[in-house]
C-alpha positions in Angstrom: 165.5 34.3 32.3 162.0 33.6 33.5 159.9 33.3 30.3 156.2 34.0 30.3 155.2 34.4 34.0 156.1 38.0 34.7 156.6 41.1 32.7 160.0 41.6 31.2 161.1 44.5 33.2 164.3 45.1 31.2 162.0 46.7 28.5 160.1 48.8 30.9 159.2 52.2 29.6 157.4 54.5 31.7 156.3 57.4 29.5 153.9 59.6 31.3 152.9 61.5 28.1 150.1 63.8 29.0 147.7 64.1 26.0 145.1 66.8 25.8 142.0 65.0 24.6 138.4 64.3 25.9 139.1 60.6 26.9 141.2 60.0 30.0 142.9 57.1 31.5 146.0 54.9 30.9 146.8 54.0 27.4 148.4 50.5 28.0 151.0 49.3 25.5 152.7 45.9 25.5 154.2 43.3 23.0 153.1 39.7 23.1 155.8 37.1 22.3 156.0 33.4 21.9 159.5 31.7 21.9 161.0 35.3 22.0 159.2 36.2 18.6 156.3 38.4 18.2 153.1 36.4 18.6 150.7 37.9 15.9 147.9 35.5 16.6 147.4 36.6 20.2 144.1 37.6 21.6 143.7 40.0 24.6 140.4 39.8 26.6 139.8 42.9 28.6 137.8 42.5 31.9 136.6 45.4 34.0 136.0 44.7 37.7 136.2 40.9 36.7 133.3 41.4 34.1 134.1 41.0 30.4 134.4 44.2 28.6 136.1 43.7 25.2 138.6 41.4 23.2 141.3 42.7 20.9 143.7 40.9 18.5 147.3 42.2 18.5 148.7 43.8 15.4 151.2 42.3 12.9 154.1 43.2 15.3 152.4 41.4 18.2 151.7 44.8 19.9 148.6 45.5 22.0 147.4 49.1 22.8 144.3 49.9 24.7 142.9 53.0 26.6 141.7 52.0 30.1 139.6 54.8 31.8 140.1 55.6 35.4 137.8 54.3 38.2 138.1 50.6 37.7 140.3 47.5 38.3 141.2 45.9 34.9 142.2 42.3 34.2 144.0 41.8 30.8 143.9 38.1 29.7 146.7 37.4 27.2 146.0 34.1 25.3 145.8 32.5 21.9 144.7 29.3 20.2 146.3 26.5 22.1 148.2 28.8 24.4 148.1 29.2 28.1 146.4 32.4 29.5 148.3 35.0 31.5 146.6 37.8 33.5 147.9 41.3 34.2 145.9 43.4 36.6 145.8 47.2 36.5 144.3 49.1 39.5 143.1 52.5 38.2 141.2 53.3 41.4 143.5 53.3 44.4 145.7 56.4 45.4 145.3 58.2 42.0 145.3 61.9 42.6 142.3 63.8 41.0 144.7 66.0 39.0 146.0 62.8 37.2 142.5 61.7 36.3 142.1 64.5 33.8 144.9 63.3 31.5 145.9 60.2 29.4 149.0 58.4 30.5 150.7 56.6 27.5 152.3 53.7 29.5 154.5 51.0 27.8 155.4 48.0 29.8 157.6 46.1 27.4 156.8 42.4 26.6 154.9 39.4 28.0 155.9 35.8 27.0 153.2 33.2 26.3 153.7 29.5 26.0 151.7 26.6 24.6 149.1 24.9 26.9 150.4 21.4 27.4 148.0 18.8 28.9 150.9 17.5 31.2 151.0 20.9 33.0 148.6 22.1 35.7 147.8 25.7 34.8 145.7 26.5 37.9 148.6 28.7 39.2 148.0 31.0 36.2 144.5 31.8 37.4 145.9 34.7 39.5 147.6 37.7 37.8 151.3 37.2 37.0 151.8 40.9 37.6 149.9 43.9 39.2 150.2 47.6 38.3 149.1 50.4 40.5 149.7 54.1 41.2 152.7 54.8 43.5 152.0 58.0 45.4 155.7 58.3 46.5 156.8 58.2 42.8 153.9 60.1 41.4 153.6 57.5 38.7 152.2 54.0 37.8 154.4 51.2 38.7 154.6 47.4 38.9 154.2 45.8 42.3 157.6 44.2 42.3 157.1 42.4 45.6 154.0 40.6 44.2 155.8 39.9 40.9 158.8 38.3 42.8 156.4 36.1 44.8 154.6 35.0 41.6 157.9 34.2 40.0 158.7 31.7 42.8 155.3 30.2 42.6 155.6 29.7 38.8 159.1 28.3 38.8 157.9 24.8 38.6 155.6 25.5 35.7 158.4 27.2 33.9 160.7 24.2 34.3 158.0 21.9 33.0 157.5 24.2 29.9 161.2 24.3 29.1 161.4 20.6 29.3 158.4 20.0 27.0 159.6 22.6 24.5 162.9 20.9 24.3 161.2 17.6 23.7 159.0 19.2 21.1 162.0 20.7 19.4 163.5 17.2 19.0 160.3 16.0 17.4 160.2 19.1 15.1 163.8 18.4 14.0 162.9 14.8 13.1 159.8 16.0 11.3 161.9 18.5 9.3 164.3 15.7 8.3 161.5 13.4 7.3 159.8 16.3 5.4 162.9 17.0 3.3 163.4 13.2 2.5 159.8 13.0 1.3 160.2 16.1 -0.8 163.3 14.6 -2.5 161.5 11.4 -3.3 158.4 13.3 -4.6 160.6 15.4 -7.0 162.4 12.2 -8.2 158.9 10.6 -9.0 157.7 13.8 -10.6 160.7 13.9 -12.9 160.0 10.4 -14.0 156.3 11.5 -14.6 155.1 9.1 -11.9 152.5 11.6 -10.8 150.5 9.4 -8.5 153.6 8.2 -6.7 154.8 11.8 -6.4 151.4 12.8 -5.0 151.6 10.2 -2.3 155.0 11.5 -1.2 153.9 15.2 -1.2 150.7 14.4 0.7 152.8 12.7 3.5 155.0 15.7 3.5 152.1 18.2 3.9 151.1 16.4 7.1 154.4 17.4 8.5 154.5 21.0 7.1 151.4 22.4 5.6 153.3 25.2 3.9 156.3 25.1 1.6 157.5 23.3 -1.5 155.3 20.2 -1.0 152.2 22.3 -1.1 153.0 23.9 -4.3 154.1 20.6 -6.0 151.1 18.8 -4.9 148.9 21.6 -6.3 150.7 21.3 -9.7 150.3 17.5 -9.7 146.7 17.6 -8.9 146.2 19.9 -11.9 148.0 17.4 -14.2 146.0 14.5 -12.7 142.7 16.3 -13.0 143.5 17.0 -16.7 144.4 13.3 -17.3 141.3 12.1 -15.4 139.1 14.6 -17.4 140.7 13.3 -20.7 140.0 9.6 -19.8 136.5 10.5 -18.8 135.8 12.3 -22.0 137.1 9.3 -24.0 134.8 6.9 -22.0 131.8 9.3 -22.5 132.5 9.5 -26.3 132.7 5.7 -26.6 129.5 5.3 -24.6 127.7 7.8 -26.8 129.1 6.1 -30.0 127.8 2.8 -28.9 124.3 4.2 -28.3 124.4 5.7 -31.8 124.7 9.3 -30.5 127.2 10.2 -33.1 127.1 14.0 -32.8 127.5 13.8 -29.0 130.3 11.3 -29.4 132.1 13.6 -31.9 131.8 16.6 -29.5 133.3 14.6 -26.6 136.3 13.5 -28.8 136.8 17.1 -29.8 136.9 18.2 -26.1 139.4 15.4 -25.4 141.6 16.5 -28.3 141.6 20.0 -27.0 143.0 18.7 -23.5 145.7 16.6 -25.3 146.5 18.0 -28.7 149.3 15.6 -29.0 147.1 12.5 -28.8 146.0 11.1 -32.4 143.3 8.8 -31.1 140.5 11.5 -30.6 141.4 12.9 -34.1 141.0 9.5 -35.8 137.7 8.9 -34.0 136.3 12.3 -35.2 137.0 11.5 -38.8 135.5 8.0 -38.5 132.3 9.5 -36.9 132.1 12.1 -39.7 132.1 9.4 -42.5 129.5 7.4 -40.6 127.3 10.4 -40.2 127.2 11.0 -44.0 126.2 7.4 -44.7 123.4 7.6 -42.2 122.2 11.0 -43.7 121.6 9.3 -47.1 119.5 6.6 -45.6 117.7 9.1 -43.4 116.6 11.1 -46.4 114.8 8.2 -48.0 113.4 7.1 -44.6 112.2 10.7 -44.1 110.4 10.8 -47.5 108.4 7.6 -46.8 107.5 9.0 -43.3 106.3 12.3 -44.8 104.0 10.5 -47.2 102.7 8.3 -44.5 102.1 11.2 -42.1 100.2 13.1 -44.8 97.9 10.1 -45.5 97.4 9.5 -41.8 96.3 13.2 -41.4 93.8 12.8 -44.3 92.4 9.7 -42.7 93.6 7.4 -45.4 94.9 4.8 -42.9 95.4 2.1 -45.5 97.8 4.3 -47.5 99.6 5.5 -44.4 100.1 1.9 -43.2 101.8 1.0 -46.5 104.2 3.9 -46.4 105.2 3.3 -42.7 106.1 -0.3 -43.7 108.4 1.0 -46.4 110.1 3.3 -44.0 110.6 0.5 -41.4 112.2 -1.6 -44.1 115.1 1.0 -44.1 115.2 1.4 -40.3 113.5 -1.4 -38.4 114.4 0.3 -35.1 112.5 3.5 -35.8 110.2 3.6 -32.8 108.0 6.5 -34.0 107.4 4.8 -37.4 106.5 1.5 -35.6 104.1 3.4 -33.4 102.5 5.2 -36.3 102.0 1.9 -38.1 100.4 0.5 -35.1 98.1 3.5 -34.9 97.2 3.1 -38.6 96.3 -0.5 -38.3 94.3 0.3 -35.0 92.4 3.0 -36.8 91.5 0.6 -39.6 90.3 -2.0 -37.1 88.4 0.8 -35.1 86.5 1.9 -38.3 85.4 -1.7 -38.8 84.2 -2.0 -35.3 82.6 1.5 -35.2 80.5 0.6 -38.2 79.2 -2.5 -36.4 78.5 -0.5 -33.3 76.5 2.2 -35.3 74.3 -0.4 -36.8 73.6 -2.0 -33.3 72.9 1.5 -31.8 70.4 2.6 -34.5 68.5 -0.7 -34.0 68.1 -0.1 -30.3 67.0 3.5 -30.7 64.2 2.4 -32.9 63.0 -0.2 -30.5 63.2 2.2 -27.5 61.0 4.8 -29.3 58.5 2.2 -30.3 58.3 1.1 -26.6 57.8 4.7 -25.3 54.9 5.1 -27.8 53.2 2.1 -26.4 53.7 3.4 -22.8 56.1 0.8 -21.9 58.5 3.1 -20.1 60.5 0.4 -18.3 61.2 -1.4 -21.6 62.1 1.8 -23.3 64.6 2.6 -20.4 66.1 -0.9 -20.7 66.8 -0.3 -24.5 68.3 3.1 -23.8 70.6 1.7 -21.2 71.9 -0.8 -23.6 72.3 1.9 -26.2 74.1 4.2 -23.8 77.0 1.6 -23.5 77.5 2.0 -27.3 77.2 5.8 -27.9 76.6 7.6 -24.6 77.2 11.1 -26.1 75.0 10.7 -29.2 72.6 13.6 -29.4 69.5 11.5 -30.5 70.2 9.2 -27.6 70.4 12.1 -25.1 67.2 13.6 -26.2 65.3 10.2 -26.1 66.7 9.3 -22.7 65.7 12.8 -21.3 62.1 12.3 -22.5 61.8 8.8 -21.0 63.5 9.8 -17.8 61.3 12.8 -17.4 58.1 10.7 -17.9 59.4 8.1 -15.3 60.5 10.8 -12.8 57.2 12.7 -13.0 55.3 9.6 -12.0 57.7 8.7 -9.2 57.9 12.3 -7.9 54.2 12.6 -7.4 54.1 9.5 -5.2 57.2 10.5 -3.3 56.0 14.0 -2.6 52.8 12.7 -1.0 54.9 10.4 1.3 57.2 13.2 2.2 54.4 15.6 3.1 52.8 12.9 5.3 56.1 12.2 7.1 56.8 16.0 7.7 53.3 16.6 9.1 53.6 13.7 11.4 57.0 15.0 12.8 55.5 18.5 13.3 52.6 17.0 15.4 55.1 14.8 17.4 57.2 17.9 18.2 54.2 20.0 19.3 53.0 17.1 21.6 56.6 16.8 23.2 56.8 20.6 23.7 53.4 20.6 25.4 54.5 18.0 27.9 57.7 20.0 28.7 60.1 17.7 26.7 61.7 20.6 24.8 65.0 18.8 23.9 62.9 15.9 22.4 60.8 18.4 20.6 64.0 20.1 19.2 65.4 16.7 18.0 62.1 15.9 16.2 62.1 19.3 14.5 65.7 18.7 13.4 64.5 15.6 11.5 61.6 17.6 10.0 64.1 20.3 8.9 66.0 17.8 6.8 62.7 17.2 4.8 61.4 20.8 4.5 64.0 23.2 5.9 62.2 26.4 5.0 58.6 25.4 5.7 56.6 28.1 7.6 55.1 25.6 10.1 58.6 24.2 10.8 60.1 27.7 11.3 57.3 28.8 13.6 57.5 25.7 15.8 61.3 25.9 16.0 61.1 29.5 17.1 58.6 28.5 19.9 60.9 25.6 21.1 64.1 27.7 21.0 62.4 30.5 22.9 61.3 28.0 25.6 64.7 26.4 25.8 66.4 29.8 26.1 64.1 30.9 28.9 64.6 27.5 30.7 68.4 27.9 30.3 68.4 31.5 31.7 66.4 30.3 34.8 68.8 27.5 35.4 71.8 29.8 35.0 70.3 32.4 37.4 69.6 29.7 40.0 73.1 28.4 39.7 74.7 31.8 40.0 72.6 32.6 43.1 73.6 29.3 44.7 77.3 29.9 43.9 77.1 33.5 45.3 75.4 32.3 48.5 78.0 29.5 49.0 80.9 32.0 48.5 79.3 34.5 50.9 78.8 31.7 53.5 82.5 30.6 53.0 83.7 34.2 53.3 81.8 34.8 56.5 83.0 31.4 58.0 86.7 32.3 57.1 86.3 35.8 58.6 84.8 34.6 61.9 87.4 31.7 62.0 90.3 34.2 61.6 88.8 36.5 64.4 88.4 33.5 66.7 92.0 32.3 66.2 93.2 35.9 66.8 91.2 36.3 70.0 92.3 32.9 71.2 95.9 33.7 70.5 95.5 37.0 72.5 94.0 34.9 75.5 90.6 36.4 74.9 88.8 33.1 75.3 85.2 34.4 75.7 85.6 36.6 72.6 87.1 33.6 70.9 84.1 31.4 71.8 81.8 34.1 70.5 83.5 34.1 67.0 83.9 30.3 66.9 80.1 30.1 67.5 79.5 32.5 64.7 81.7 30.4 62.4 79.9 27.3 63.5 76.6 28.9 62.4 78.0 28.7 58.8 79.7 25.3 59.0 78.1 23.3 61.9 80.1 20.2 60.9 83.5 21.9 60.9 85.9 19.7 62.8 88.3 22.6 63.4 85.6 24.8 64.9 84.0 22.2 67.1 87.5 21.0 68.4 88.4 24.6 69.3 85.1 25.2 71.1 85.5 21.9 73.1 89.0 23.0 74.1 87.9 26.5 75.1 84.9 25.2 77.1 87.3 23.0 79.1 89.8 25.8 79.8 89.5 27.9 83.0 87.3 30.9 82.2 88.4 34.5 83.0 85.7 36.7 84.6 83.9 38.6 81.8 84.5 41.8 83.7 88.3 41.2 83.3 87.9 41.3 79.5 85.6 44.3 79.6 87.9 46.1 81.8 90.0 47.2 78.8 89.6 51.0 78.3 88.4 51.3 74.8 89.4 55.0 74.8 93.1 54.0 75.2 93.0 51.7 72.2 93.9 52.6 68.6 90.4 53.1 67.2 91.7 52.5 63.7 93.1 49.1 64.5 91.5 45.7 63.9 91.8 44.9 67.6 89.6 47.8 68.5 86.9 46.8 66.0 87.1 43.2 67.1 86.8 44.2 70.8 83.7 46.3 70.0 82.2 43.3 68.3 82.8 41.2 71.3 81.3 43.6 73.8 78.2 44.7 71.9 75.5 42.6 70.2 75.1 42.3 66.4 73.3 45.5 65.1 72.9 49.0 66.6 73.6 50.1 70.2 73.0 53.7 71.4 74.6 55.2 74.5 74.1 58.8 75.8 76.4 60.5 78.3 77.5 64.0 79.5 81.0 65.1 80.3 81.9 68.7 81.3 80.3 71.1 78.8 79.4 68.5 76.2 76.8 65.8 75.6 78.0 62.6 73.9 75.9 60.3 71.8 77.7 57.0 71.1 76.4 54.6 68.5 78.0 51.1 68.2 77.4 49.3 64.8 78.3 45.6 64.9 78.2 43.5 61.7 80.0 40.3 60.8 82.3 40.3 63.8 83.5 44.0 63.2 82.4 47.0 65.3 82.4 50.6 64.4 82.1 53.5 66.9 80.3 56.6 65.9 80.2 59.7 68.2 78.1 62.9 68.2 79.6 65.5 70.5 77.5 68.7 71.1 79.0 71.5 73.1 76.9 74.0 75.3 78.1 76.9 73.2 76.4 75.3 70.2 79.2 73.5 68.3 78.4 69.9 67.1 81.0 67.4 65.8 80.8 63.9 64.4 83.4 61.0 64.5 83.8 57.5 63.2 86.4 55.4 65.1 88.1 58.7 66.3 88.2 60.3 62.8 86.0 63.4 62.1 83.2 62.9 59.5 80.3 65.0 58.2 76.7 65.0 59.6 75.5 63.6 56.4 77.9 60.5 56.6 77.0 60.1 60.3 73.3 60.0 59.7 73.6 57.8 56.7 75.8 55.1 58.3 74.0 55.0 61.6 70.4 54.5 60.3 
């Protein structure tokens, strides 16, 4: 039996069950198998007109069911992880009667067999559908294209043979793996019975590589639980020992209690707990005496009686020489004693300097007074009497210096103002602004400075506006010149292309007027002047009335026949008088006409289009 490459027709059920519901189409039902068993991990990708539409997982029985609306060709891709993909195509467009399109057809096609995707097999032949389904008008029902399915069966025969060969080889390997798996489980159970947990673990881990489910998995889980408990027990003992060696008795006791809870049958943690309890009681007795000495010492230290504090800290350290806090407090006490002795000496020196500084100030020797105060500041910088005396001396020194400094600043400021005025008067406005900026750093709010800065800024702004205006005018003139040049050049090229050489020469000359050095224009003029010239009358022979007056050609022709500006022609024809006005500007001509009939009617036109008298008179001034 051909597995996997065509639909299993023996299970074909064609149930045209007409369901009365809003949705219409074909409800397609099929079971996906692998090795003749339901393949519950199958995935079905639905494509509509070769564009992805949806993807669906089959149910626990490997069944796929999906409503496909009429009007499209569907491609159903049946696949799965590591599986080759098979395609079934459903044509829900061709030959379907309109009466059928109002119903839902519940259509079951049986089974489709999938196989693994082997790297040794070329799967390009599966890129086309393995089966096609369409509506049979003769049968009045949907049917499989048996001719196409038979052809695909022959095309896929080679692939089927390769799959069967590889599956047989795979079965041999699986059988060997099963035997090896069973042997490993037996050895693992033997090691487990002998309480050789690590050996058993190694056997079961090897077995799981061959079969991830089954007895080995459960046994390995149980062994890991036992090993984890043993590992935790050993870890707690190590942590307890480490804490004990550090003198952390309470923490060590707690670790031993946790270890005992893990292995109640073990006596070692119990013995260690009792030993630690006895040691704690002994240490508590010594700690009480130690704490009493510390309390006395701390009270004396708080009262500033550092000699008494030092004596009590030394008694406490005699009990516990490693007490870091007591050692530090003893050091602090001895430091305080030493500091008091040094402070008394500093106070005496400070007071002598203050007396000498006041005496020097009284004599008017301010520099000497400052020297004495600077030395006193190194001893007691925050002393109130020092701060007051220093403020007095500093004020007297500063007042003298400020008077001299102010005179110098005023002179420098006035000089800068005069220099700025001189620069401004000679037109050097930026120089004047720079000088005023220097003056601003001296007296930023001075009235003379503000007034002069306003004058300079105003002059600079006016100068900037003039320069910008001149630049804008120059740019505008250049753009206009470039625009006119390009316009005439385009007209010249167009006339030349139409064989109107004299008209082309006219426009090239116009363009040359804007760019005399233009190589393109001069070259074109030279070539045109060498070319044989048509009689001017030949060009003028064109009947303007027969041209499309709205066209660019008509406007260009007017410009070539009439001079720049305004040309007026008067004529009579039948019962009407015609006033023709030609306006030529920048290579473009416009024809205006005023037609007056004998019976009194007057009409106005621009390039053949009627206009009002007001527009005519305004545009032909």
